All heavy atoms as a GROMACS GRO file, in nm:
protein
  636
    1MET      N    1   4.706  10.602   9.439
    1MET     CA    2   4.774  10.541   9.550
    1MET      C    3   4.685  10.431   9.606
    1MET      O    4   4.566  10.448   9.622
    1MET     CB    5   4.803  10.644   9.658
    1MET     CG    6   4.868  10.582   9.779
    1MET     SD    7   4.901  10.702   9.911
    1MET     CE    8   4.739  10.735   9.969
    2THR      N    9   4.745  10.317   9.636
    2THR     CA   10   4.673  10.206   9.693
    2THR      C   11   4.749  10.156   9.817
    2THR      O   12   4.874  10.143   9.812
    2THR     CB   13   4.663  10.088   9.594
    2THR    OG1   14   4.597  10.135   9.480
    2THR    CG2   15   4.587   9.971   9.654
    3ILE      N   16   4.680  10.134   9.927
    3ILE     CA   17   4.739  10.076  10.047
    3ILE      C   18   4.691   9.935  10.052
    3ILE      O   19   4.570   9.911  10.061
    3ILE     CB   20   4.704  10.156  10.172
    3ILE    CG1   21   4.751  10.300  10.160
    3ILE    CG2   22   4.765  10.089  10.298
    3ILE    CD1   23   4.706  10.391  10.274
    4THR      N   24   4.781   9.838  10.050
    4THR     CA   25   4.742   9.698  10.048
    4THR      C   26   4.731   9.642  10.189
    4THR      O   27   4.766   9.706  10.288
    4THR     CB   28   4.849   9.615   9.970
    4THR    OG1   29   4.974   9.626  10.038
    4THR    CG2   30   4.864   9.667   9.828
    5SER      N   31   4.681   9.519  10.200
    5SER     CA   32   4.660   9.458  10.330
    5SER      C   33   4.790   9.437  10.405
    5SER      O   34   4.791   9.430  10.528
    5SER     CB   35   4.585   9.325  10.314
    5SER     OG   36   4.665   9.238  10.233
    6ASN      N   37   4.903   9.431  10.336
    6ASN     CA   38   5.033   9.416  10.406
    6ASN      C   39   5.097   9.552  10.436
    6ASN      O   40   5.211   9.559  10.473
    6ASN     CB   41   5.127   9.326  10.325
    6ASN     CG   42   5.160   9.386  10.190
    6ASN    OD1   43   5.117   9.497  10.156
    6ASN    ND2   44   5.235   9.312  10.110
    7HIS      N   45   5.016   9.658  10.416
    7HIS     CA   46   5.057   9.797  10.446
    7HIS      C   47   5.160   9.854  10.353
    7HIS      O   48   5.221   9.956  10.384
    7HIS     CB   49   5.099   9.810  10.593
    7HIS     CG   50   4.990   9.778  10.690
    7HIS    ND1   51   4.885   9.862  10.713
    7HIS    CD2   52   4.970   9.667  10.765
    7HIS    CE1   53   4.805   9.804  10.799
    7HIS    NE2   54   4.854   9.688  10.834
    8TYR      N   55   5.185   9.792  10.242
    8TYR     CA   56   5.268   9.852  10.140
    8TYR      C   57   5.182   9.950  10.060
    8TYR      O   58   5.064   9.932  10.044
    8TYR     CB   59   5.330   9.749  10.047
    8TYR     CG   60   5.436   9.664  10.112
    8TYR    CD1   61   5.422   9.528  10.116
    8TYR    CD2   62   5.549   9.724  10.170
    8TYR    CE1   63   5.520   9.448  10.176
    8TYR    CE2   64   5.643   9.644  10.231
    8TYR     CZ   65   5.629   9.507  10.234
    8TYR     OH   66   5.725   9.432  10.294
    9VAL      N   67   5.245  10.051  10.010
    9VAL     CA   68   5.175  10.151   9.931
    9VAL      C   69   5.226  10.142   9.787
    9VAL      O   70   5.346  10.128   9.762
    9VAL     CB   71   5.207  10.293   9.983
    9VAL    CG1   72   5.147  10.398   9.891
    9VAL    CG2   73   5.153  10.309  10.124
   10THR      N   74   5.133  10.142   9.693
   10THR     CA   75   5.170  10.145   9.551
   10THR      C   76   5.122  10.276   9.495
   10THR      O   77   5.003  10.312   9.506
   10THR     CB   78   5.104  10.028   9.475
   10THR    OG1   79   5.149   9.905   9.531
   10THR    CG2   80   5.143  10.030   9.329
   11VAL      N   81   5.214  10.351   9.437
   11VAL     CA   82   5.183  10.477   9.375
   11VAL      C   83   5.206  10.462   9.224
   11VAL      O   84   5.313  10.419   9.181
   11VAL     CB   85   5.273  10.591   9.429
   11VAL    CG1   86   5.238  10.724   9.363
   11VAL    CG2   87   5.260  10.601   9.579
   12LEU      N   88   5.104  10.491   9.147
   12LEU     CA   89   5.113  10.480   9.002
   12LEU      C   90   5.080  10.619   8.946
   12LEU      O   91   4.974  10.675   8.980
   12LEU     CB   92   5.012  10.378   8.948
   12LEU     CG   93   5.016  10.347   8.802
   12LEU    CD1   94   5.147  10.283   8.762
   12LEU    CD2   95   4.900  10.254   8.766
   13TRP      N   96   5.170  10.672   8.869
   13TRP     CA   97   5.147  10.806   8.815
   13TRP      C   98   5.194  10.818   8.671
   13TRP      O   99   5.273  10.737   8.626
   13TRP     CB  100   5.206  10.915   8.906
   13TRP     CG  101   5.352  10.905   8.938
   13TRP    CD1  102   5.413  10.818   9.026
   13TRP    CD2  103   5.459  10.985   8.888
   13TRP    NE1  104   5.546  10.841   9.035
   13TRP    CE2  105   5.577  10.946   8.950
   13TRP    CE3  106   5.465  11.089   8.796
   13TRP    CZ2  107   5.700  11.001   8.922
   13TRP    CZ3  108   5.587  11.146   8.771
   13TRP    CH2  109   5.703  11.103   8.833
   14GLU      N  110   5.144  10.918   8.605
   14GLU     CA  111   5.174  10.942   8.464
   14GLU      C  112   5.246  11.075   8.448
   14GLU      O  113   5.211  11.172   8.514
   14GLU     CB  114   5.043  10.945   8.386
   14GLU     CG  115   5.060  10.962   8.235
   14GLU     CD  116   4.927  10.961   8.164
   14GLU    OE1  117   4.840  10.877   8.197
   14GLU    OE2  118   4.911  11.046   8.074
   15ALA      N  119   5.343  11.078   8.361
   15ALA     CA  120   5.417  11.201   8.332
   15ALA      C  121   5.424  11.219   8.182
   15ALA      O  122   5.442  11.122   8.109
   15ALA     CB  123   5.558  11.192   8.392
   16ARG      N  124   5.412  11.344   8.139
   16ARG     CA  125   5.418  11.377   7.995
   16ARG      C  126   5.515  11.490   7.973
   16ARG      O  127   5.510  11.592   8.041
   16ARG     CB  128   5.280  11.416   7.941
   16ARG     CG  129   5.184  11.299   7.939
   16ARG     CD  130   5.057  11.340   7.865
   16ARG     NE  131   4.963  11.229   7.866
   16ARG     CZ  132   4.962  11.134   7.775
   16ARG    NH1  133   5.045  11.134   7.676
   16ARG    NH2  134   4.873  11.038   7.784
   17ALA      N  135   5.602  11.470   7.876
   17ALA     CA  136   5.696  11.576   7.841
   17ALA      C  137   5.631  11.678   7.749
   17ALA      O  138   5.541  11.644   7.673
   17ALA     CB  139   5.815  11.514   7.767
   18LYS      N  140   5.673  11.802   7.762
   18LYS     CA  141   5.628  11.904   7.667
   18LYS      C  142   5.687  11.872   7.530
   18LYS      O  143   5.792  11.808   7.520
   18LYS     CB  144   5.676  12.041   7.713
   18LYS     CG  145   5.607  12.088   7.841
   18LYS     CD  146   5.652  12.226   7.878
   18LYS     CE  147   5.584  12.271   8.003
   18LYS     NZ  148   5.626  12.407   8.046
   19ALA      N  149   5.622  11.922   7.427
   19ALA     CA  150   5.668  11.899   7.289
   19ALA      C  151   5.814  11.946   7.275
   19ALA      O  152   5.848  12.055   7.320
   19ALA     CB  153   5.579  11.973   7.190
   20GLY      N  154   5.895  11.863   7.218
   20GLY     CA  155   6.037  11.895   7.198
   20GLY      C  156   6.126  11.860   7.317
   20GLY      O  157   6.248  11.873   7.309
   21LYS      N  158   6.066  11.817   7.426
   21LYS     CA  159   6.143  11.786   7.547
   21LYS      C  160   6.140  11.638   7.581
   21LYS      O  161   6.175  11.596   7.690
   21LYS     CB  162   6.086  11.865   7.666
   21LYS     CG  163   6.087  12.015   7.651
   21LYS     CD  164   6.232  12.064   7.656
   21LYS     CE  165   6.231  12.218   7.653
   21LYS     NZ  166   6.365  12.270   7.658
   22GLU      N  167   6.100  11.554   7.484
   22GLU     CA  168   6.086  11.411   7.508
   22GLU      C  169   6.217  11.345   7.548
   22GLU      O  170   6.222  11.266   7.642
   22GLU     CB  171   6.030  11.342   7.383
   22GLU     CG  172   5.887  11.383   7.348
   22GLU     CD  173   5.878  11.507   7.259
   22GLU    OE1  174   5.984  11.573   7.236
   22GLU    OE2  175   5.767  11.536   7.211
   23ALA      N  176   6.327  11.377   7.482
   23ALA     CA  177   6.460  11.317   7.514
   23ALA      C  178   6.504  11.358   7.651
   23ALA      O  179   6.559  11.278   7.727
   23ALA     CB  180   6.564  11.355   7.408
   24ALA      N  181   6.483  11.485   7.688
   24ALA     CA  182   6.522  11.533   7.820
   24ALA      C  183   6.441  11.464   7.929
   24ALA      O  184   6.494  11.428   8.033
   24ALA     CB  185   6.504  11.687   7.829
   25MET      N  186   6.313  11.443   7.903
   25MET     CA  187   6.226  11.373   8.000
   25MET      C  188   6.271  11.228   8.015
   25MET      O  189   6.279  11.176   8.125
   25MET     CB  190   6.080  11.378   7.956
   25MET     CG  191   5.987  11.298   8.046
   25MET     SD  192   5.972  11.368   8.211
   25MET     CE  193   5.809  11.434   8.202
   26ARG      N  194   6.304  11.162   7.905
   26ARG     CA  195   6.352  11.024   7.910
   26ARG      C  196   6.482  11.014   7.995
   26ARG      O  197   6.495  10.928   8.078
   26ARG     CB  198   6.376  10.967   7.770
   26ARG     CG  199   6.406  10.819   7.769
   26ARG     CD  200   6.424  10.764   7.628
   26ARG     NE  201   6.327  10.809   7.531
   26ARG     CZ  202   6.352  10.901   7.434
   26ARG    NH1  203   6.472  10.954   7.424
   26ARG    NH2  204   6.260  10.936   7.349
   27ALA      N  205   6.573  11.108   7.973
   27ALA     CA  206   6.697  11.109   8.048
   27ALA      C  207   6.670  11.134   8.197
   27ALA      O  208   6.729  11.068   8.284
   27ALA     CB  209   6.792  11.216   7.994
   28PHE      N  210   6.581  11.226   8.225
   28PHE     CA  211   6.544  11.253   8.366
   28PHE      C  212   6.482  11.132   8.432
   28PHE      O  213   6.517  11.096   8.544
   28PHE     CB  214   6.448  11.372   8.372
   28PHE     CG  215   6.396  11.396   8.511
   28PHE    CD1  216   6.472  11.464   8.604
   28PHE    CD2  217   6.270  11.350   8.550
   28PHE    CE1  218   6.425  11.486   8.734
   28PHE    CE2  219   6.222  11.369   8.676
   28PHE     CZ  220   6.300  11.439   8.772
   29MET      N  221   6.390  11.064   8.363
   29MET     CA  222   6.323  10.947   8.419
   29MET      C  223   6.423  10.835   8.442
   29MET      O  224   6.416  10.767   8.545
   29MET     CB  225   6.212  10.898   8.327
   29MET     CG  226   6.099  10.999   8.308
   29MET     SD  227   6.026  11.061   8.461
   29MET     CE  228   5.949  10.919   8.522
   30THR      N  229   6.516  10.816   8.352
   30THR     CA  230   6.620  10.713   8.371
   30THR      C  231   6.704  10.742   8.494
   30THR      O  232   6.729  10.653   8.574
   30THR     CB  233   6.711  10.703   8.247
   30THR    OG1  234   6.628  10.673   8.131
   30THR    CG2  235   6.818  10.600   8.262
   31ALA      N  236   6.744  10.866   8.513
   31ALA     CA  237   6.823  10.903   8.629
   31ALA      C  238   6.739  10.891   8.756
   31ALA      O  239   6.792  10.846   8.862
   31ALA     CB  240   6.875  11.045   8.614
   32ALA      N  241   6.611  10.925   8.750
   32ALA     CA  242   6.527  10.916   8.869
   32ALA      C  243   6.508  10.772   8.914
   32ALA      O  244   6.504  10.742   9.034
   32ALA     CB  245   6.391  10.979   8.839
   33VAL      N  246   6.498  10.680   8.817
   33VAL     CA  247   6.481  10.539   8.855
   33VAL      C  248   6.602  10.492   8.931
   33VAL      O  249   6.591  10.430   9.037
   33VAL     CB  250   6.457  10.452   8.729
   33VAL    CG1  251   6.470  10.303   8.761
   33VAL    CG2  252   6.319  10.480   8.670
   34THR      N  253   6.721  10.519   8.876
   34THR     CA  254   6.844  10.476   8.944
   34THR      C  255   6.856  10.534   9.083
   34THR      O  256   6.884  10.461   9.179
   34THR     CB  257   6.967  10.515   8.858
   34THR    OG1  258   6.954  10.454   8.730
   34THR    CG2  259   7.096  10.469   8.923
   35ALA      N  260   6.833  10.663   9.097
   35ALA     CA  261   6.843  10.726   9.228
   35ALA      C  262   6.738  10.678   9.326
   35ALA      O  263   6.766  10.648   9.440
   35ALA     CB  264   6.833  10.878   9.211
   36SER      N  265   6.614  10.664   9.277
   36SER     CA  266   6.506  10.621   9.366
   36SER      C  267   6.523  10.479   9.416
   36SER      O  268   6.480  10.447   9.527
   36SER     CB  269   6.370  10.635   9.293
   36SER     OG  270   6.347  10.771   9.266
   37ARG      N  271   6.580  10.393   9.335
   37ARG     CA  272   6.600  10.256   9.378
   37ARG      C  273   6.701  10.245   9.492
   37ARG      O  274   6.706  10.144   9.563
   37ARG     CB  275   6.649  10.169   9.262
   37ARG     CG  276   6.535  10.141   9.164
   37ARG     CD  277   6.575  10.051   9.056
   37ARG     NE  278   6.462  10.017   8.970
   37ARG     CZ  279   6.472   9.962   8.855
   37ARG    NH1  280   6.592   9.926   8.804
   37ARG    NH2  281   6.364   9.934   8.783
   38HIS      N  282   6.778  10.350   9.514
   38HIS     CA  283   6.872  10.352   9.625
   38HIS      C  284   6.818  10.423   9.748
   38HIS      O  285   6.886  10.432   9.850
   38HIS     CB  286   7.006  10.416   9.582
   38HIS     CG  287   7.079  10.332   9.483
   38HIS    ND1  288   7.072  10.349   9.348
   38HIS    CD2  289   7.161  10.225   9.502
   38HIS    CE1  290   7.145  10.259   9.286
   38HIS    NE2  291   7.202  10.182   9.378
   39ASP      N  292   6.698  10.477   9.742
   39ASP     CA  293   6.635  10.542   9.857
   39ASP      C  294   6.611  10.439   9.966
   39ASP      O  295   6.573  10.326   9.939
   39ASP     CB  296   6.500  10.607   9.821
   39ASP     CG  297   6.517  10.735   9.743
   39ASP    OD1  298   6.628  10.791   9.738
   39ASP    OD2  299   6.415  10.782   9.686
   40ALA      N  300   6.625  10.482  10.091
   40ALA     CA  301   6.594  10.395  10.205
   40ALA      C  302   6.446  10.360  10.198
   40ALA      O  303   6.361  10.447  10.175
   40ALA     CB  304   6.626  10.467  10.334
   41GLY      N  305   6.415  10.234  10.215
   41GLY     CA  306   6.277  10.191  10.217
   41GLY      C  307   6.216  10.164  10.079
   41GLY      O  308   6.101  10.130  10.069
   42ASN      N  309   6.295  10.181   9.972
   42ASN     CA  310   6.242  10.157   9.839
   42ASN      C  311   6.228  10.008   9.814
   42ASN      O  312   6.321   9.931   9.838
   42ASN     CB  313   6.333  10.219   9.734
   42ASN     CG  314   6.284  10.189   9.596
   42ASN    OD1  315   6.318  10.083   9.540
   42ASN    ND2  316   6.204  10.277   9.538
   43ILE      N  317   6.113   9.965   9.769
   43ILE     CA  318   6.093   9.827   9.729
   43ILE      C  319   6.098   9.814   9.580
   43ILE      O  320   6.158   9.725   9.525
   43ILE     CB  321   5.956   9.776   9.783
   43ILE    CG1  322   5.960   9.772   9.936
   43ILE    CG2  323   5.924   9.640   9.726
   43ILE    CD1  324   5.826   9.741   9.998
   44ASP      N  325   6.035   9.908   9.511
   44ASP     CA  326   6.028   9.903   9.364
   44ASP      C  327   6.008  10.042   9.310
   44ASP      O  328   5.933  10.124   9.368
   44ASP     CB  329   5.914   9.812   9.319
   44ASP     CG  330   5.922   9.772   9.173
   44ASP    OD1  331   6.028   9.791   9.112
   44ASP    OD2  332   5.820   9.718   9.123
   45TYR      N  333   6.071  10.073   9.200
   45TYR     CA  334   6.050  10.200   9.130
   45TYR      C  335   6.078  10.174   8.983
   45TYR      O  336   6.189  10.137   8.946
   45TYR     CB  337   6.148  10.306   9.180
   45TYR     CG  338   6.111  10.447   9.137
   45TYR    CD1  339   6.039  10.532   9.220
   45TYR    CD2  340   6.153  10.498   9.012
   45TYR    CE1  341   6.005  10.658   9.178
   45TYR    CE2  342   6.119  10.622   8.970
   45TYR     CZ  343   6.046  10.703   9.056
   45TYR     OH  344   6.014  10.831   9.014
   46GLU      N  345   5.976  10.186   8.901
   46GLU     CA  346   5.991  10.158   8.759
   46GLU      C  347   5.930  10.272   8.678
   46GLU      O  348   5.826  10.326   8.716
   46GLU     CB  349   5.911  10.031   8.724
   46GLU     CG  350   5.956   9.907   8.796
   46GLU     CD  351   5.868   9.786   8.768
   46GLU    OE1  352   5.798   9.790   8.663
   46GLU    OE2  353   5.868   9.695   8.846
   47ALA      N  354   5.993  10.304   8.567
   47ALA     CA  355   5.938  10.402   8.473
   47ALA      C  356   5.930  10.333   8.338
   47ALA      O  357   6.024  10.271   8.292
   47ALA     CB  358   6.026  10.525   8.465
   48HIS      N  359   5.815  10.348   8.274
   48HIS     CA  360   5.794  10.285   8.145
   48HIS      C  361   5.747  10.391   8.047
   48HIS      O  362   5.655  10.468   8.077
   48HIS     CB  363   5.687  10.176   8.153
   48HIS     CG  364   5.721  10.068   8.251
   48HIS    ND1  365   5.799   9.961   8.214
   48HIS    CD2  366   5.691  10.050   8.380
   48HIS    CE1  367   5.817   9.883   8.320
   48HIS    NE2  368   5.751   9.934   8.422
   49GLN      N  369   5.807  10.394   7.929
   49GLN     CA  370   5.760  10.484   7.825
   49GLN      C  371   5.642  10.420   7.758
   49GLN      O  372   5.644  10.302   7.727
   49GLN     CB  373   5.869  10.515   7.725
   49GLN     CG  374   5.831  10.623   7.626
   49GLN     CD  375   5.949  10.678   7.550
   49GLN    OE1  376   6.061  10.637   7.566
   49GLN    NE2  377   5.920  10.771   7.463
   50VAL      N  378   5.535  10.497   7.734
   50VAL     CA  379   5.415  10.445   7.675
   50VAL      C  380   5.437  10.425   7.525
   50VAL      O  381   5.474  10.518   7.454
   50VAL     CB  382   5.295  10.539   7.700
   50VAL    CG1  383   5.169  10.485   7.633
   50VAL    CG2  384   5.272  10.561   7.850
   51GLU      N  385   5.416  10.304   7.479
   51GLU     CA  386   5.441  10.271   7.336
   51GLU      C  387   5.348  10.359   7.247
   51GLU      O  388   5.229  10.371   7.271
   51GLU     CB  389   5.412  10.125   7.314
   51GLU     CG  390   5.448  10.076   7.177
   51GLU     CD  391   5.435   9.926   7.163
   51GLU    OE1  392   5.452   9.851   7.260
   51GLU    OE2  393   5.405   9.885   7.051
   52GLY      N  394   5.410  10.415   7.145
   52GLY     CA  395   5.336  10.494   7.054
   52GLY      C  396   5.303  10.635   7.098
   52GLY      O  397   5.235  10.710   7.028
   53GLN      N  398   5.352  10.676   7.218
   53GLN     CA  399   5.326  10.805   7.271
   53GLN      C  400   5.458  10.865   7.319
   53GLN      O  401   5.489  10.859   7.437
   53GLN     CB  402   5.226  10.802   7.384
   53GLN     CG  403   5.089  10.754   7.344
   53GLN     CD  404   4.992  10.757   7.462
   53GLN    OE1  405   4.998  10.846   7.545
   53GLN    NE2  406   4.907  10.659   7.469
   54PRO      N  407   5.540  10.922   7.230
   54PRO     CA  408   5.668  10.978   7.269
   54PRO      C  409   5.651  11.081   7.380
   54PRO      O  410   5.561  11.164   7.377
   54PRO     CB  411   5.719  11.045   7.141
   54PRO     CG  412   5.645  10.977   7.030
   54PRO     CD  413   5.511  10.942   7.087
   55GLY      N  414   5.731  11.067   7.483
   55GLY     CA  415   5.728  11.163   7.593
   55GLY      C  416   5.625  11.129   7.701
   55GLY      O  417   5.613  11.200   7.798
   56ALA      N  418   5.551  11.019   7.687
   56ALA     CA  419   5.455  10.978   7.786
   56ALA      C  420   5.515  10.863   7.864
   56ALA      O  421   5.565  10.764   7.808
   56ALA     CB  422   5.323  10.934   7.722
   57PHE      N  423   5.510  10.873   7.999
   57PHE     CA  424   5.566  10.770   8.087
   57PHE      C  425   5.465  10.732   8.193
   57PHE      O  426   5.382  10.815   8.236
   57PHE     CB  427   5.689  10.826   8.158
   57PHE     CG  428   5.804  10.852   8.067
   57PHE    CD1  429   5.812  10.973   7.998
   57PHE    CD2  430   5.902  10.757   8.044
   57PHE    CE1  431   5.917  11.001   7.912
   57PHE    CE2  432   6.006  10.782   7.959
   57PHE     CZ  433   6.015  10.903   7.891
   58VAL      N  434   5.472  10.609   8.238
   58VAL     CA  435   5.397  10.560   8.353
   58VAL      C  436   5.501  10.516   8.457
   58VAL      O  437   5.593  10.442   8.424
   58VAL     CB  438   5.304  10.443   8.314
   58VAL    CG1  439   5.236  10.387   8.438
   58VAL    CG2  440   5.201  10.488   8.214
   59ILE      N  441   5.485  10.563   8.579
   59ILE     CA  442   5.580  10.535   8.685
   59ILE      C  443   5.508  10.458   8.796
   59ILE      O  444   5.401  10.497   8.840
   59ILE     CB  445   5.642  10.664   8.741
   59ILE    CG1  446   5.719  10.739   8.631
   59ILE    CG2  447   5.734  10.635   8.857
   59ILE    CD1  448   5.639  10.832   8.549
   60LEU      N  449   5.570  10.350   8.842
   60LEU     CA  450   5.520  10.272   8.953
   60LEU      C  451   5.623  10.287   9.064
   60LEU      O  452   5.740  10.263   9.045
   60LEU     CB  453   5.506  10.125   8.914
   60LEU     CG  454   5.466  10.036   9.031
   60LEU    CD1  455   5.337   9.964   9.001
   60LEU    CD2  456   5.576   9.938   9.064
   61GLU      N  457   5.572  10.323   9.181
   61GLU     CA  458   5.660  10.338   9.298
   61GLU      C  459   5.603  10.258   9.413
   61GLU      O  460   5.484  10.266   9.436
   61GLU     CB  461   5.668  10.488   9.334
   61GLU     CG  462   5.760  10.516   9.448
   61GLU     CD  463   5.771  10.667   9.474
   61GLU    OE1  464   5.705  10.745   9.407
   61GLU    OE2  465   5.848  10.701   9.566
   62ARG      N  466   5.687  10.185   9.481
   62ARG     CA  467   5.641  10.106   9.596
   62ARG      C  468   5.742  10.120   9.708
   62ARG      O  469   5.839  10.046   9.718
   62ARG     CB  470   5.625   9.957   9.555
   62ARG     CG  471   5.557   9.877   9.663
   62ARG     CD  472   5.522   9.738   9.615
   62ARG     NE  473   5.423   9.743   9.511
   62ARG     CZ  474   5.436   9.679   9.393
   62ARG    NH1  475   5.540   9.605   9.368
   62ARG    NH2  476   5.342   9.691   9.303
   63PRO      N  477   5.718  10.215   9.800
   63PRO     CA  478   5.805  10.230   9.915
   63PRO      C  479   5.758  10.136  10.025
   63PRO      O  480   5.642  10.096  10.027
   63PRO     CB  481   5.786  10.376   9.958
   63PRO     CG  482   5.648  10.408   9.912
   63PRO     CD  483   5.625  10.326   9.787
   64SER      N  484   5.845  10.104  10.120
   64SER     CA  485   5.805  10.019  10.231
   64SER      C  486   5.734  10.107  10.334
   64SER      O  487   5.748  10.229  10.335
   64SER     CB  488   5.924   9.950  10.295
   64SER     OG  489   5.998  10.042  10.371
   65LYS      N  490   5.659  10.045  10.424
   65LYS     CA  491   5.591  10.119  10.526
   65LYS      C  492   5.689  10.190  10.622
   65LYS      O  493   5.651  10.281  10.692
   65LYS     CB  494   5.498  10.027  10.604
   65LYS     CG  495   5.565   9.912  10.675
   65LYS     CD  496   5.464   9.820  10.735
   65LYS     CE  497   5.531   9.700  10.794
   65LYS     NZ  498   5.435   9.605  10.846
   66ALA      N  499   5.814  10.149  10.618
   66ALA     CA  500   5.914  10.212  10.704
   66ALA      C  501   5.945  10.355  10.664
   66ALA      O  502   6.009  10.428  10.739
   66ALA     CB  503   6.043  10.130  10.703
   67THR      N  504   5.896  10.400  10.550
   67THR     CA  505   5.928  10.534  10.503
   67THR      C  506   5.821  10.636  10.539
   67THR      O  507   5.823  10.748  10.489
   67THR     CB  508   5.952  10.538  10.352
   67THR    OG1  509   5.834  10.492  10.286
   67THR    CG2  510   6.070  10.452  10.314
   68CYS      N  511   5.730  10.599  10.625
   68CYS     CA  512   5.623  10.692  10.668
   68CYS      C  513   5.686  10.818  10.721
   68CYS      O  514   5.781  10.815  10.801
   68CYS     CB  515   5.534  10.627  10.774
   68CYS     SG  516   5.407  10.737  10.833
   69ARG      N  517   5.634  10.936  10.681
   69ARG     CA  518   5.694  11.060  10.719
   69ARG      C  519   5.639  11.118  10.850
   69ARG      O  520   5.682  11.223  10.894
   69ARG     CB  521   5.676  11.162  10.606
   69ARG     CG  522   5.754  11.122  10.484
   69ARG     CD  523   5.738  11.226  10.377
   69ARG     NE  524   5.610  11.204  10.312
   69ARG     CZ  525   5.568  11.269  10.208
   69ARG    NH1  526   5.642  11.363  10.156
   69ARG    NH2  527   5.452  11.242  10.154
   70HIS      N  528   5.543  11.052  10.909
   70HIS     CA  529   5.489  11.097  11.036
   70HIS      C  530   5.542  11.010  11.149
   70HIS      O  531   5.510  10.892  11.156
   70HIS     CB  532   5.335  11.091  11.035
   70HIS     CG  533   5.273  11.188  10.942
   70HIS    ND1  534   5.218  11.150  10.822
   70HIS    CD2  535   5.266  11.324  10.949
   70HIS    CE1  536   5.172  11.258  10.760
   70HIS    NE2  537   5.202  11.364  10.832
   71PRO      N  538   5.625  11.063  11.235
   71PRO     CA  539   5.686  10.982  11.344
   71PRO      C  540   5.585  10.911  11.430
   71PRO      O  541   5.610  10.805  11.482
   71PRO     CB  542   5.767  11.083  11.424
   71PRO     CG  543   5.787  11.198  11.334
   71PRO     CD  544   5.668  11.201  11.242
   72ALA      N  545   5.465  10.968  11.446
   72ALA     CA  546   5.366  10.906  11.532
   72ALA      C  547   5.290  10.790  11.467
   72ALA      O  548   5.222  10.716  11.535
   72ALA     CB  549   5.266  11.013  11.581
   73CYS      N  550   5.302  10.779  11.334
   73CYS     CA  551   5.227  10.673  11.265
   73CYS      C  552   5.284  10.537  11.293
   73CYS      O  553   5.405  10.516  11.286
   73CYS     CB  554   5.229  10.700  11.112
   73CYS     SG  555   5.132  10.842  11.063
   74ARG      N  556   5.198  10.446  11.323
   74ARG     CA  557   5.241  10.305  11.338
   74ARG      C  558   5.198  10.222  11.219
   74ARG      O  559   5.241  10.109  11.203
   74ARG     CB  560   5.181  10.250  11.468
   74ARG     CG  561   5.241  10.316  11.589
   74ARG     CD  562   5.220  10.232  11.715
   74ARG     NE  563   5.299  10.286  11.822
   74ARG     CZ  564   5.259  10.375  11.908
   74ARG    NH1  565   5.140  10.427  11.898
   74ARG    NH2  566   5.338  10.421  12.006
   75THR      N  567   5.110  10.275  11.136
   75THR     CA  568   5.069  10.212  11.013
   75THR      C  569   5.060  10.323  10.908
   75THR      O  570   5.073  10.439  10.940
   75THR     CB  571   4.930  10.144  11.025
   75THR    OG1  572   4.833  10.243  11.054
   75THR    CG2  573   4.932  10.036  11.132
   76TRP      N  574   5.038  10.283  10.784
   76TRP     CA  575   5.030  10.384  10.676
   76TRP      C  576   4.904  10.466  10.693
   76TRP      O  577   4.800  10.414  10.734
   76TRP     CB  578   5.026  10.315  10.541
   76TRP     CG  579   5.161  10.291  10.491
   76TRP    CD1  580   5.224  10.171  10.492
   76TRP    CD2  581   5.253  10.385  10.441
   76TRP    NE1  582   5.350  10.185  10.442
   76TRP    CE2  583   5.371  10.318  10.410
   76TRP    CE3  584   5.248  10.521  10.416
   76TRP    CZ2  585   5.482  10.378  10.357
   76TRP    CZ3  586   5.357  10.583  10.363
   76TRP    CH2  587   5.474  10.514  10.334
   77CYS      N  588   4.913  10.590  10.665
   77CYS     CA  589   4.796  10.676  10.664
   77CYS      C  590   4.799  10.761  10.535
   77CYS      O  591   4.903  10.794  10.485
   77CYS     CB  592   4.790  10.765  10.788
   77CYS     SG  593   4.919  10.888  10.795
   78PRO      N  594   4.684  10.797  10.484
   78PRO     CA  595   4.677  10.876  10.361
   78PRO      C  596   4.750  11.011  10.374
   78PRO      O  597   4.801  11.064  10.277
   78PRO     CB  598   4.531  10.898  10.336
   78PRO     CG  599   4.461  10.792  10.412
   78PRO     CD  600   4.551  10.762  10.530
   79ASN      N  601   4.761  11.063  10.496
   79ASN     CA  602   4.827  11.192  10.514
   79ASN      C  603   4.975  11.188  10.484
   79ASN      O  604   5.038  11.289  10.459
   79ASN     CB  605   4.806  11.240  10.659
   79ASN     CG  606   4.663  11.269  10.687
   79ASN    OD1  607   4.590  11.317  10.602
   79ASN    ND2  608   4.621  11.237  10.808
   80CYS      N  609   5.036  11.070  10.484
   80CYS     CA  610   5.179  11.057  10.455
   80CYS      C  611   5.210  11.094  10.314
   80CYS      O  612   5.326  11.117  10.280
   80CYS     CB  613   5.227  10.916  10.485
   80CYS     SG  614   5.216  10.873  10.659
   81TRP      N  615   5.110  11.102  10.229
   81TRP     CA  616   5.137  11.128  10.087
   81TRP      C  617   5.081  11.260  10.042
   81TRP      O  618   5.073  11.287   9.925
   81TRP     CB  619   5.078  11.014  10.003
   81TRP     CG  620   5.158  10.893  10.032
   81TRP    CD1  621   5.132  10.797  10.123
   81TRP    CD2  622   5.283  10.859   9.973
   81TRP    NE1  623   5.232  10.705  10.125
   81TRP    CE2  624   5.327  10.740  10.034
   81TRP    CE3  625   5.362  10.918   9.877
   81TRP    CZ2  626   5.444  10.679   9.999
   81TRP    CZ3  627   5.482  10.856   9.844
   81TRP    CH2  628   5.521  10.737   9.904
   82ASN      N  629   5.047  11.348  10.132
   82ASN     CA  630   5.000  11.486  10.097
   82ASN      C  631   5.118  11.578  10.072
   82ASN      O  632   5.222  11.564  10.123
   82ASN     CB  633   4.907  11.540  10.204
   82ASN     CG  634   4.778  11.464  10.207
   82ASN    OD1  635   4.736  11.407  10.108
   82ASN    ND2  636   4.714  11.465  10.320
   0.00000   0.00000   0.00000
């Protein structure tokens, strides 16, 4: 997770399917991208399958600062992502 100077947060994470579950993971990731892009405060949500590694994905998520889960927060804080 990175908090930038404009207070946007970038979350980059990796997901791996269990052996034999690669197609199910791909279908899940495709559905998650579509649903997440409609979330309030979503700026960007991308899932990429890693070339040459079936079932391996890299996900980039960028919510706006408006999605902070702590009502008292006026800026981003690391606790919002625990």
